[in-house]
Residue frames relative to the residue before (quaternion, step in Angstrom):
aa qw qx qy qz dx dy dz
M 1.0000 0.0000 0.0000 0.0000 0.00 0.00 0.00
D 0.5829 -0.5622 0.4683 0.3532 3.49 -1.19 0.74
P 0.5284 -0.6556 0.4170 0.3423 3.73 -0.80 0.83
D 0.6279 0.5279 -0.3348 0.4636 3.67 1.02 -0.77
Y 0.6486 0.5448 -0.3018 0.4375 3.47 1.06 -0.93
G 0.6248 0.5608 -0.3114 0.4451 3.48 1.09 -0.90
I 0.6633 0.5360 -0.3036 0.4249 3.48 0.98 -0.92
A 0.7141 0.4555 -0.2152 0.4861 3.55 1.15 -0.85
Y 0.4824 0.7393 -0.4183 0.2139 3.56 1.19 -0.57
E 0.6933 0.4992 -0.3300 0.4016 3.56 0.64 -0.99
D 0.6554 0.4987 -0.3236 0.4659 3.56 0.90 -0.87
L 0.6180 0.5420 -0.3456 0.4527 3.59 1.03 -0.78
Y 0.6460 0.5395 -0.3082 0.4435 3.55 0.89 -1.07
R 0.7529 0.4317 -0.2400 0.4350 3.58 0.74 -0.89
R 0.8177 0.2827 -0.1287 0.4847 3.63 1.05 -0.64
H 0.6202 0.5892 -0.3504 0.3814 3.64 1.05 -0.64
W 0.5692 -0.6301 0.4080 0.3354 3.56 -0.94 0.81
W 0.6328 0.5497 -0.3392 0.4270 3.63 0.98 -0.81
W 0.7194 0.4215 -0.2654 0.4841 3.62 0.72 -0.93
R 0.6123 0.5326 -0.3560 0.4633 3.65 1.11 -0.64
A 0.6816 0.4853 -0.2851 0.4675 3.56 0.83 -0.92
R 0.6329 0.5184 -0.3414 0.4628 3.64 0.97 -0.83
E 0.6797 0.5001 -0.3204 0.4305 3.57 0.82 -0.93
R 0.6252 0.5417 -0.3321 0.4532 3.56 1.06 -0.77
L 0.6518 0.5035 -0.3059 0.4776 3.59 1.05 -0.77
I 0.6071 0.5437 -0.3405 0.4689 3.54 1.05 -0.84
A 0.6803 0.4808 -0.3075 0.4598 3.64 0.84 -0.86
L 0.6228 0.5283 -0.3587 0.4521 3.62 1.03 -0.55
V 0.6562 0.5003 -0.2980 0.4799 3.54 1.00 -0.85
L 0.6465 0.5094 -0.3244 0.4661 3.58 0.95 -0.81
E 0.6414 0.5233 -0.3285 0.4548 3.60 0.96 -0.70
R 0.6354 0.5481 -0.3115 0.4459 3.54 1.13 -0.66
F 0.8140 0.3035 -0.1094 0.4830 3.52 0.90 -1.05
A 0.4767 0.6919 -0.4462 0.3082 3.63 1.13 -0.16
P 0.4854 -0.6353 0.5055 0.3244 3.62 -0.95 0.77
D 0.6743 -0.5127 0.3464 0.4030 3.53 -1.18 0.51
S 0.7622 0.3403 -0.2019 0.5123 3.60 1.00 -0.74
G 0.5478 -0.6090 0.3857 0.4245 3.54 1.35 0.12
W 0.6018 -0.5589 0.4494 0.3515 3.50 -1.39 0.28
E 0.2638 -0.7527 0.5848 0.1482 3.54 -1.02 0.80
G 0.8003 0.0827 -0.1164 0.5823 3.49 -0.09 1.28
I 0.0922 0.7800 -0.6059 0.1265 3.64 -0.38 1.29
L 0.0928 -0.7728 0.6273 0.0241 3.52 -0.96 0.98
D 0.1337 -0.7784 0.6110 0.0531 3.53 -0.91 1.09
I 0.1881 -0.8021 0.5611 0.0810 3.58 -0.40 1.20
G 0.7773 0.1713 -0.1923 0.5740 3.53 -0.81 1.16
C 0.2182 0.8482 -0.4557 0.1588 3.59 1.13 0.83
G 0.3549 -0.7189 0.5264 0.2831 3.63 1.12 -0.28
N 0.7654 -0.3131 0.2390 0.5089 3.54 -0.78 -0.97
G 0.6619 -0.5259 0.2921 0.4470 3.57 1.08 0.78
L 0.2571 0.8346 -0.4618 0.1554 3.53 1.14 0.53
T 0.6668 0.4847 -0.2801 0.4919 3.52 1.29 -0.45
F 0.4880 0.7363 -0.3961 0.2507 3.56 1.21 -0.40
D 0.6404 0.5328 -0.3409 0.4357 3.57 0.96 -0.79
C 0.6378 0.5200 -0.3075 0.4778 3.50 1.13 -0.68
L 0.7058 0.4991 -0.2696 0.4243 3.49 0.83 -1.11
E 0.6335 0.5656 -0.3237 0.4171 3.55 1.11 -0.83
Q 0.5660 0.5698 -0.4029 0.4389 3.63 1.18 -0.18
F 0.7724 0.3621 -0.1939 0.4845 3.62 1.15 -0.38
G 0.8191 0.0386 -0.0407 0.5709 3.60 1.07 0.24
T 0.4959 -0.6560 0.5068 0.2586 3.51 -1.43 -0.12
C 0.8036 0.2697 -0.1887 0.4959 3.57 -1.27 0.28
V 0.1285 0.7957 -0.5679 0.1667 3.57 0.58 1.21
H 0.0408 0.7902 -0.6066 0.0773 3.53 -0.81 1.10
G 0.1492 -0.8079 0.5658 0.0703 3.55 -1.20 0.40
I 0.2352 -0.7291 0.6249 0.1506 3.48 -1.40 0.32
E 0.0281 0.7924 -0.6083 0.0369 3.55 -0.93 0.98
A 0.3040 -0.7922 0.5023 0.1662 3.57 -0.64 1.02
D 0.6846 0.4549 -0.2598 0.5068 3.52 1.23 -0.55
R 0.3306 -0.7832 0.4972 0.1732 3.58 -0.22 1.28
R 0.5837 0.6108 -0.3545 0.4006 3.62 1.05 -0.55
L 0.6893 0.4920 -0.2796 0.4523 3.57 1.19 -0.54
V 0.6891 0.4675 -0.2597 0.4890 3.56 1.27 -0.29
S 0.2691 -0.7659 0.5715 0.1199 3.52 -0.73 1.12
E 0.4578 -0.7225 0.4490 0.2586 3.51 -0.78 1.08
D 0.7284 0.3532 -0.2435 0.5343 3.62 1.23 -0.35
G 0.3734 0.7575 -0.4699 0.2569 3.54 1.18 0.37
P 0.6309 -0.6198 0.3146 0.3446 3.60 -0.97 0.66
H 0.7318 0.3698 -0.2148 0.5306 3.52 1.30 -0.39
R 0.2843 0.8175 -0.4803 0.1420 3.61 1.30 0.10
H 0.6788 0.5134 -0.2922 0.4362 3.62 0.94 -0.84
Q 0.6559 0.4970 -0.2935 0.4865 3.56 1.27 -0.29
I 0.6851 0.5006 -0.2609 0.4604 3.62 1.24 -0.22
H 0.1984 -0.7252 0.6455 0.1343 3.58 -0.95 0.92
V 0.2391 -0.7586 0.6019 0.0707 3.52 -0.81 1.25
G 0.5809 0.5539 -0.4260 0.4174 3.54 -0.47 1.16
P 0.6814 -0.4954 0.3237 0.4307 3.59 -1.25 0.09
F 0.4530 -0.6524 0.5343 0.2894 3.51 -1.29 0.55
D 0.4042 0.6718 -0.5328 0.3184 3.55 0.11 1.30
A 0.8162 -0.3060 0.1993 0.4478 3.55 -1.35 -0.28
T 0.5856 0.5963 -0.3807 0.3957 3.60 1.24 -0.31
Y 0.5926 0.5652 -0.3678 0.4405 3.56 1.27 -0.40
E 0.1288 -0.7707 0.6227 0.0408 3.57 -0.84 1.11
P 0.2972 -0.7986 0.4902 0.1832 3.62 -0.34 1.17
P 0.4386 -0.7032 0.4801 0.2874 3.63 -0.91 0.77
V 0.7901 0.0907 -0.0820 0.6007 3.60 1.20 -0.32
V 0.5091 -0.5592 0.5205 0.3965 3.58 -1.35 0.01
F 0.3060 -0.7942 0.5060 0.1402 3.57 -0.71 1.05
S 0.2678 -0.7574 0.5823 0.1249 3.58 -1.07 0.89
L 0.7607 0.1425 -0.1359 0.6185 3.56 1.36 -0.15
V 0.0495 -0.7703 0.6356 0.0128 3.53 -0.89 0.94
T 0.1075 -0.8003 0.5890 0.0315 3.59 -0.85 1.00
M 0.0413 -0.7609 0.6475 -0.0125 3.53 -1.16 0.82
F 0.0400 -0.8381 0.5425 -0.0407 3.51 0.14 1.37
D 0.8071 -0.1801 0.0438 0.5605 3.57 -0.36 1.35
V 0.4125 0.6822 -0.4891 0.3540 3.52 0.72 1.21
L 0.6471 0.5799 -0.3371 0.3624 3.61 0.81 -0.92
E 0.6501 0.5438 -0.3229 0.4212 3.51 1.07 -0.67
H 0.6055 0.5414 -0.3249 0.4844 3.62 1.36 -0.27
I 0.6868 0.5229 -0.2629 0.4310 3.59 1.14 -0.45
E 0.4306 -0.7392 0.4586 0.2405 3.55 -0.73 1.11
D 0.7754 0.1937 -0.1035 0.5921 3.56 1.13 -0.77
P 0.1178 -0.8421 0.5206 0.0770 3.61 0.40 1.15
L 0.6216 0.5526 -0.3834 0.4015 3.65 0.89 -0.62
S 0.6281 0.5089 -0.3284 0.4886 3.62 1.02 -0.81
A 0.6474 0.5159 -0.3405 0.4459 3.56 0.95 -0.74
L 0.6629 0.4955 -0.3074 0.4696 3.56 0.95 -0.82
E 0.6058 0.5304 -0.3553 0.4748 3.66 1.05 -0.65
R 0.6334 0.5096 -0.3258 0.4827 3.57 1.06 -0.79
V 0.6331 0.5208 -0.3344 0.4649 3.63 0.95 -0.79
R 0.6457 0.5301 -0.3236 0.4442 3.56 0.99 -0.85
S 0.6368 0.5357 -0.3230 0.4507 3.63 1.08 -0.67
L 0.6989 0.4606 -0.2617 0.4806 3.61 1.15 -0.47
A 0.6842 0.5252 -0.2465 0.4419 3.52 1.27 -0.39
S 0.5485 -0.5936 0.4793 0.3421 3.51 -1.21 0.57
P 0.6083 -0.5169 0.4051 0.4457 3.63 -1.21 0.32
N 0.8328 0.1542 -0.1658 0.5052 3.53 -1.08 0.93
A 0.2941 0.7534 -0.5287 0.2577 3.60 1.10 0.54
N 0.4269 -0.6983 0.5087 0.2672 3.55 -1.22 0.49
L 0.1650 -0.7427 0.6420 0.0946 3.53 -1.28 0.61
F 0.0721 -0.7903 0.6078 -0.0274 3.46 -0.88 1.13
V 0.0446 0.8140 -0.5739 0.0772 3.59 -0.53 1.22
T 0.0735 -0.7212 0.6756 0.1345 3.53 -1.38 0.33
V 0.0460 -0.7922 0.6081 -0.0225 3.57 -1.08 0.78
P 0.5334 -0.5570 0.5083 0.3832 3.59 -1.26 0.25
A 0.2816 -0.7918 0.5311 0.1080 3.57 -1.08 0.83
F 0.8701 0.1842 -0.1821 0.4193 3.45 -1.39 0.74
S 0.3804 -0.7313 0.5295 0.2003 3.56 -0.65 1.19
S 0.5725 0.5871 -0.3843 0.4241 3.62 1.17 -0.40
L 0.6757 0.4437 -0.2890 0.5130 3.64 1.30 -0.27
W 0.3545 0.7431 -0.5012 0.2665 3.58 1.19 0.32
T 0.0361 0.7843 -0.6187 0.0280 3.60 -0.78 0.94
S 0.7227 -0.3914 0.3344 0.4612 3.58 -1.32 -0.16
H 0.5474 0.6001 -0.4077 0.4171 3.59 1.21 -0.40
D 0.6124 0.5322 -0.3437 0.4728 3.61 1.14 -0.57
D 0.6273 0.5195 -0.3344 0.4741 3.55 1.04 -0.75
L 0.6328 0.5341 -0.3223 0.4587 3.58 0.96 -0.95
N 0.7422 0.4032 -0.2271 0.4848 3.59 0.95 -0.75
H 0.4311 -0.7342 0.4393 0.2864 3.61 1.27 0.14
H 0.2477 0.7742 -0.5357 0.2285 3.54 0.92 0.93
H 0.3096 -0.7330 0.5765 0.1860 3.54 -1.24 0.58
V 0.8147 0.0305 0.0451 0.5773 3.57 1.08 -0.56
R 0.1575 -0.6994 0.6755 0.1726 3.46 -1.40 0.31
Y 0.3416 -0.8145 0.4503 0.1312 3.49 -0.88 1.00
T 0.2524 -0.6972 0.6382 0.2072 3.56 -1.36 0.19
R 0.6755 -0.4424 0.3559 0.4705 3.57 -1.25 0.08
G 0.6702 0.5158 -0.3083 0.4357 3.56 0.96 -0.84
T 0.7129 0.4383 -0.2870 0.4661 3.60 0.76 -0.91
L 0.6422 0.4940 -0.3429 0.4753 3.67 1.02 -0.57
K 0.6358 0.5067 -0.3461 0.4683 3.55 0.95 -0.77
K 0.6364 0.5240 -0.3351 0.4563 3.62 0.92 -0.76
L 0.6421 0.4954 -0.3263 0.4857 3.61 0.93 -0.75
M 0.6696 0.4951 -0.3199 0.4519 3.60 0.86 -0.81
H 0.6283 0.5287 -0.3484 0.4521 3.55 0.99 -0.73
A 0.6431 0.5177 -0.3151 0.4682 3.58 0.99 -0.85
A 0.7213 0.4108 -0.2508 0.4981 3.61 1.04 -0.65
A 0.4791 -0.6950 0.4259 0.3255 3.63 1.20 0.16
V 0.4286 0.6636 -0.4730 0.3902 3.49 1.01 1.01
K 0.3142 -0.7298 0.5836 0.1674 3.58 -0.78 1.02
V 0.3290 -0.7419 0.5497 0.1978 3.61 -0.83 0.98
L 0.1899 -0.7967 0.5682 0.0802 3.52 -0.63 1.12
H 0.7799 -0.0390 0.0872 0.6186 3.59 1.07 -0.80
M 0.0748 0.7660 -0.6374 0.0374 3.50 -1.12 0.76
E 0.1441 0.7949 -0.5833 0.0850 3.61 -0.99 0.66
Y 0.4265 -0.6441 0.5721 0.2755 3.54 -1.31 0.52
F 0.0027 0.7801 -0.6244 -0.0404 3.54 -1.08 0.54
F 0.7275 0.3063 -0.3687 0.4910 3.53 -1.45 0.27
H 0.0062 -0.8351 0.5480 -0.0470 3.51 0.78 1.21
W 0.6942 0.4887 -0.3026 0.4332 3.62 0.72 -1.02
V 0.6035 0.5720 -0.3669 0.4171 3.65 1.06 -0.55
A 0.5687 0.6293 -0.3936 0.3546 3.62 1.03 -0.69
P 0.7046 0.4361 -0.2945 0.4761 3.66 0.67 -0.91
A 0.5915 0.5697 -0.3514 0.4496 3.57 1.09 -0.68
K 0.6897 0.4592 -0.2685 0.4912 3.56 0.90 -1.00
L 0.6106 0.5268 -0.3715 0.4601 3.65 0.98 -0.59
V 0.6179 0.5201 -0.3533 0.4722 3.67 0.99 -0.68
V 0.6316 0.5173 -0.3290 0.4747 3.61 0.98 -0.88
R 0.6705 0.5196 -0.3145 0.4261 3.54 0.79 -0.96
L 0.6488 0.5122 -0.3065 0.4719 3.57 0.96 -0.86
K 0.6696 0.5063 -0.3056 0.4493 3.54 0.89 -0.92
E 0.6489 0.5141 -0.3142 0.4647 3.57 1.06 -0.72
R 0.6645 0.4998 -0.2957 0.4702 3.55 1.02 -0.80
V 0.6666 0.5037 -0.2930 0.4648 3.54 0.96 -0.84
A 0.7550 0.3880 -0.1955 0.4910 3.53 0.85 -1.10
G 0.3345 -0.7702 0.4869 0.2405 3.58 1.18 -0.39
V 0.6258 0.4987 -0.3592 0.4803 3.66 1.09 0.55
S 0.4818 -0.6530 0.5130 0.2799 3.51 -1.23 0.57
S 0.2235 -0.7615 0.5962 0.1211 3.49 -1.13 0.84
A 0.4440 0.7334 -0.4346 0.2759 3.58 1.24 0.06
S 0.1679 0.7283 -0.6558 0.1066 3.52 -1.07 0.84
V 0.6516 -0.5180 0.3876 0.3962 3.49 -1.25 0.37
P 0.4616 -0.6915 0.4609 0.3103 3.63 -0.58 1.03
T 0.1448 -0.7359 0.6506 0.1194 3.54 -1.36 0.40
V 0.5528 -0.5874 0.4592 0.3722 3.56 -1.18 0.43
P 0.4104 -0.7156 0.4961 0.2709 3.67 -0.66 1.01
P 0.6744 -0.4459 0.3732 0.4551 3.55 -1.32 0.20
M 0.7092 -0.5260 0.2679 0.3854 3.54 -1.13 0.79
M 0.6942 0.4782 -0.3049 0.4433 3.64 0.69 -0.98
I 0.6564 0.5130 -0.3025 0.4630 3.58 0.95 -0.82
N 0.6350 0.5452 -0.3010 0.4570 3.48 1.05 -1.01
R 0.6698 0.4872 -0.2904 0.4791 3.55 0.92 -0.92
L 0.6405 0.5370 -0.3252 0.4423 3.64 0.93 -0.91
L 0.7099 0.4467 -0.2719 0.4718 3.64 0.81 -0.95
Y 0.5877 0.5394 -0.3552 0.4874 3.57 1.15 -0.59
G 0.6933 0.4847 -0.2866 0.4498 3.58 0.80 -0.92
L 0.6225 0.5274 -0.3361 0.4705 3.56 1.09 -0.75
S 0.6626 0.5044 -0.2996 0.4656 3.58 0.93 -0.92
R 0.6791 0.4838 -0.2976 0.4650 3.58 0.94 -0.82
S 0.6118 0.5505 -0.3534 0.4447 3.53 1.06 -0.67
E 0.6213 0.5264 -0.3280 0.4789 3.59 1.06 -0.70
Q 0.6577 0.5296 -0.3218 0.4283 3.57 0.90 -0.79
M 0.6802 0.5059 -0.2677 0.4579 3.56 1.13 -0.69
L 0.4960 0.6563 -0.4467 0.3517 3.61 1.21 -0.16
P 0.5380 -0.5772 0.4881 0.3731 3.60 -1.14 0.51
S 0.6412 -0.5676 0.3538 0.3762 3.59 -1.06 0.69
S 0.6460 0.5370 -0.3328 0.4284 3.58 1.05 -0.73
M 0.7216 0.4447 -0.2595 0.4627 3.57 1.16 -0.43
K 0.5279 0.6363 -0.4072 0.3880 3.59 1.31 -0.05
P 0.4846 -0.6643 0.4806 0.3046 3.58 -0.92 0.82
P 0.5012 -0.6694 0.4677 0.2863 3.60 -1.15 0.59
F 0.6739 0.4061 -0.2933 0.5430 3.57 1.06 0.75
G 0.1436 0.7569 -0.6334 0.0729 3.52 -1.33 0.22
S 0.5673 -0.5978 0.4327 0.3655 3.56 -1.22 0.24
S 0.7679 0.2032 -0.1550 0.5873 3.62 1.27 -0.17
L 0.1901 -0.7645 0.6113 0.0753 3.51 -1.32 0.43
L 0.1306 -0.7949 0.5912 0.0400 3.54 -1.05 0.90
L 0.0632 -0.8050 0.5898 0.0090 3.52 -1.22 0.59
M 0.1167 -0.7271 0.6716 0.0811 3.51 -0.99 0.88
G 0.0402 0.7986 -0.5959 0.0740 3.54 -0.82 1.10
Q 0.3217 -0.7256 0.5826 0.1749 3.49 -1.46 0.08
F 0.4280 -0.6931 0.5265 0.2433 3.60 -0.87 0.89
G 0.6946 0.5252 -0.3431 0.3520 3.52 -1.15 0.46
T 0.7867 0.0897 -0.0490 0.6088 3.56 1.10 -0.59
T 0.2421 -0.7356 0.6041 0.1880 3.55 -1.31 0.21
D 0.6346 -0.5445 0.3970 0.3783 3.48 -1.36 0.06
G 0.5636 -0.6114 0.3936 0.3919 3.62 1.20 0.08
């Protein structure tokens, strides 16, 4: 992540319409798939300063996280004792066996996502759930992806293929931020025509605009599945280790 982006990230997460709407959708999916007694052991990979923990703790116990970028983790943060700061590799010794692993906008940063998923599998209980969100469609690639050090944007097909290789059964998959997709396509076309980058560290919009865009994004989320467009600027997947779709 760009250093300036890292400095601004926590404020963006707490106030920016995009992060607020994404967290609300994450909560809706967790409500749908959570076991009656909740998940026992939850690991959030790429957790930053534990910003998702308050949400995740509504759906299970023993929430822990891994964050490779030390700049994102506050030493006096409320969840510091739950966060392992360091690379996600064999040096990480999990405190529990996890029944849910989350990777919210993480896979796109990893050069070898299959190896990462195999490592996740080694930390998880049999038939554990995996919940990921990723940016969607390479046609929506802009300088913002470069700023974020992305390697790829996914489609339903490419993400499902990756999950099959990792022995993850797909339980649910959907695009979201539908309205953002055409907006990003316009940005991409402008960048290609003008030959200049429009990337900069995001800022929280003025209050009324922030509320309007949050409301628009939430309205999309409440649509019946049959009415949702087959595209979006982001993609989510809930899966289960142990079996594949064949």
